[in-house]
ZADREN-651215 format. One record per residue (C-alpha): x, y, z. Coordinates in nm, 4 decimals. Example, Ala and Ser with C-alpha at 12.3 -4.5 7.8 and 13.67 -1.06 7.14 Angstrom:
BEGIN
         xx         yy         zz
     1.2300    -0.4500     0.7800
     1.3670    -0.1060     0.7140
END
This chain:
BEGIN
         xx         yy         zz
     0.0073    -1.5482    -1.6266
    -0.0383    -1.1482    -1.4672
    -0.2517    -1.0807    -1.8254
    -0.5879    -0.9868    -1.8155
    -0.5794    -0.6987    -1.6478
    -0.9134    -0.4552    -1.4998
    -0.7992    -0.1748    -1.5182
    -0.9152     0.0964    -1.2370
    -1.0249     0.4543    -1.3988
    -1.1028     0.7828    -1.2988
    -1.5105     0.8865    -1.4298
    -1.6934     1.2394    -1.3487
    -2.0660     1.2717    -1.2620
    -2.2962     1.5172    -1.1903
    -2.4235     1.4672    -0.8505
    -2.7276     1.6263    -0.8761
    -2.8006     1.4263    -1.1917
    -2.6860     1.0877    -0.9970
    -2.9350     1.2096    -0.7340
    -3.2488     1.1745    -0.9820
    -3.1262     0.8693    -1.1437
    -2.8720     0.6102    -1.1796
    -2.6006     0.8030    -1.4450
    -2.2467     0.6493    -1.6345
    -2.0507     0.9523    -1.5777
    -1.7521     1.0761    -1.7905
    -1.3938     0.8079    -1.7776
    -1.1008     1.0724    -1.7422
    -0.8824     0.8092    -1.7806
    -0.8788     0.5738    -2.0030
    -0.5643     0.3906    -2.0943
    -0.4414     0.0708    -2.0046
    -0.0440     0.1860    -1.8946
    -0.2058     0.2569    -1.5271
    -0.4771     0.1722    -1.2669
    -0.5530     0.4175    -1.0546
    -0.5716     0.4352    -0.7116
    -0.5999     0.7196    -0.4271
    -0.6745     1.0297    -0.5747
    -0.7791     1.4072    -0.4187
    -0.9457     1.7420    -0.6485
    -0.7925     2.1332    -0.5752
    -1.0248     2.3636    -0.4555
    -1.1126     2.5502    -0.7665
    -1.1909     2.2375    -0.9304
    -0.9984     2.1666    -1.1938
    -0.7574     2.0094    -1.1444
    -0.6791     1.6015    -0.9848
    -0.4212     1.4534    -0.8774
    -0.4110     1.0497    -0.7803
    -0.1748     0.8011    -0.7405
    -0.1290     0.4665    -0.9928
     0.0736     0.1622    -1.0132
     0.1941    -0.0074    -1.4078
    -0.1294    -0.2329    -1.3561
    -0.3355    -0.3694    -0.9992
    -0.1698    -0.6748    -0.9576
    -0.0400    -0.6353    -0.5573
     0.3644    -0.6597    -0.6609
     0.3622    -0.3582    -0.8770
     0.3517    -0.1444    -0.5371
     0.6691    -0.0253    -0.5916
     0.5587     0.1065    -1.0071
     0.2749     0.4201    -0.7446
     0.3616     0.7130    -0.9158
     0.1768     1.0908    -0.9547
     0.0006     1.2594    -1.2359
    -0.2041     1.5456    -1.1889
    -0.5217     1.5319    -1.4621
    -0.7107     1.7958    -1.5726
    -1.0357     1.8536    -1.5894
    -1.0448     2.0750    -1.8917
    -0.8971     1.8233    -2.1909
    -0.8923     1.5207    -1.9273
    -0.4173     1.5763    -2.0030
    -0.2400     1.3577    -1.8063
     0.0861     1.4206    -1.6834
     0.3196     1.1906    -1.4552
     0.4795     1.4417    -1.2090
     0.6779     1.2395    -0.9712
     0.8347     0.9643    -1.1066
     1.0938     0.7930    -0.8509
     1.2121     0.4190    -0.7348
     0.9673     0.2922    -0.4607
     0.6104     0.3898    -0.4386
     0.4899     0.7127    -0.4510
     0.1092     0.7256    -0.3168
    -0.1356     0.9475    -0.1088
    -0.0995     1.2956    -0.3305
    -0.2930     1.5695    -0.1042
    -0.2240     1.9250    -0.2925
    -0.1934     2.1943    -0.0751
    -0.4529     2.4719     0.0396
    -0.3849     2.7082    -0.2398
    -0.3608     2.4029    -0.4870
     0.0225     2.5233    -0.6236
     0.1890     2.2219    -0.4085
     0.1021     1.8812    -0.3685
     0.1847     1.7015    -0.0554
     0.2328     1.2924    -0.0454
     0.4039     0.9342     0.1440
     0.6831     0.7789    -0.0853
     0.9435     0.5682    -0.0457
     1.1672     0.8227    -0.1815
     1.3815     0.6530    -0.4373
     1.4187     0.3140    -0.1799
     1.3400     0.0141    -0.3920
     1.4096    -0.1713    -0.0390
     1.1615     0.0324     0.0972
     0.9407    -0.2289     0.3063
     1.1607    -0.1983     0.6265
     1.1437     0.1184     0.6429
     0.9766     0.4564     0.7349
     0.8306     0.6241     0.4859
     0.8681     0.9732     0.4113
     0.6814     1.2563     0.3953
     0.7265     1.4966     0.0496
     0.5698     1.7427    -0.1445
     0.6350     1.8574    -0.4750
     0.5067     2.1312    -0.7374
     0.1724     2.1445    -0.8661
     0.3575     2.0825    -1.2161
     0.6013     1.8899    -1.1062
     1.0166     1.9198    -0.9719
     1.2372     1.7535    -0.7890
     0.9935     1.6122    -0.4940
     1.1236     1.7469    -0.1001
     1.1547     1.4548     0.2099
     0.9520     1.6741     0.5232
     0.9838     1.4257     0.7720
     1.3262     1.3053     0.7841
     1.3069     1.4443     1.1453
     1.0269     1.2237     1.2223
     1.1675     0.8616     1.3403
     0.8500     0.6853     1.2985
     0.5880     0.6353     0.9846
     0.4002     0.9210     0.9202
     0.0403     0.8059     0.7737
    -0.0506     1.0842     0.5815
    -0.3777     1.2889     0.6376
    -0.4621     1.6145     0.4871
    -0.2791     1.9695     0.4164
    -0.4744     2.2470     0.5907
    -0.3772     2.6213     0.5720
    -0.2089     2.5545     0.9518
     0.0051     2.3171     0.8084
     0.0914     1.9288     0.7100
    -0.1093     1.7180     0.9408
     0.0198     1.3642     0.9868
    -0.0884     1.0667     1.2775
     0.1811     0.8698     1.4292
     0.2597     0.5565     1.6808
     0.5289     0.6611     1.8996
     0.5136     0.3131     2.1426
     0.1988     0.1938     2.2353
    -0.0034     0.5569     2.1991
    -0.1001     0.6933     1.8596
    -0.1330     1.1140     1.8245
    -0.2508     1.3491     1.5581
     0.0918     1.5542     1.4722
     0.1756     1.8496     1.2586
     0.4258     1.9555     0.9693
     0.5477     2.2904     0.8816
     0.5898     2.2743     0.5141
     0.8423     2.5739     0.4956
     1.0922     2.4155     0.7899
     1.0258     2.1014     0.7918
     0.9819     2.1486     1.2158
     0.7147     1.8905     1.2911
     0.4849     1.9825     1.6475
     0.2284     1.6371     1.8063
    -0.0967     1.8429     1.8603
    -0.2147     1.5413     2.0723
    -0.2348     1.5238     2.4693
    -0.2042     1.3215     2.7031
     0.1134     1.1041     2.6279
    -0.0817     0.7146     2.6542
    -0.3361     0.9200     2.3561
    -0.4653     0.5930     2.0828
    -0.6055     0.8495     1.9099
    -0.6576     0.6850     1.4917
    -0.9631     0.7845     1.2053
    -0.8542     1.1707     1.2622
    -1.1341     1.3905     0.9604
    -1.0645     1.7323     0.9217
    -1.4061     1.9766     0.7693
    -1.3296     2.1616     0.4711
    -1.2455     2.4151     0.6645
    -1.0026     2.2347     0.8447
    -1.0959     2.4221     1.1770
    -1.2286     2.1645     1.3427
    -1.1641     1.7596     1.3136
    -1.3732     1.3885     1.4587
    -1.1418     1.0612     1.5054
    -1.1614     0.7487     1.7520
    -0.9805     0.7023     2.0733
    -0.9613     0.4821     2.3282
    -0.6978     0.3062     2.5721
    -0.5800    -0.0633     2.6483
    -0.9301    -0.0680     2.9216
    -1.1892     0.0716     2.7130
    -1.3560     0.0505     2.3548
    -1.3475     0.3187     2.1158
    -1.5622     0.6770     2.1141
    -1.5362     0.9766     1.8952
    -1.4652     1.3252     1.9843
    -1.4722     1.6231     1.7871
    -1.2509     1.8766     1.8792
    -1.2097     2.2216     1.7536
    -0.8572     2.3273     1.5905
    -0.8171     2.6489     1.7603
    -0.8568     2.5037     2.1180
    -0.5795     2.1757     2.0199
    -0.3232     2.4267     1.8782
    -0.4329     2.6441     2.2133
    -0.4027     2.3458     2.4352
    -0.0990     2.2755     2.2377
     0.0693     2.6327     2.2675
    -0.0026     2.6089     2.6662
     0.2524     2.2846     2.7128
     0.5314     2.3936     2.5329
     0.4999     2.6757     2.7578
END
């Protein structure tokens, strides 16, 4: 039972070549002891950070840890190795830190909120930065302004921003009863798109300037 898995590995390819004709690409991870899930590339294209489990069986979700792959030599280093699942890693804008979703070592995590944690790119002791948020934070991206995540407040759903240095959390979107999700940022982090609806209307797609949102947020706190 539970043998003969098809492990998931990382491959890279040249997009220009692939647009002209099918291409095999280059396999980057090969060992049959981890199955890759979420992955992100650092801005300079030198590294990929990813989460992986010991095999693709759903029951092994608890074994998810964070790894760093150096594209120069395909070396892989585990940088987060806590009990319980750690996944969804993203690089900081300067590529020196990583933020990820974590159970923070809690093996009995099923009915608990996840946390957002940061760790240096070379590894170290992870630091939780969302302990004050009494809901489940859904990590989106780390931009210059901070780390964005989505979270629910009763029946509403909002975009939040947490400062990696101070762990201060602020709500970005309004009004209070907003039901928003599927947030997506431009590479520069200056604009975002999301979908939002209401109990009496279907979802629509919205595009906003992040600067306008921050200005409105500052006005609400005056």
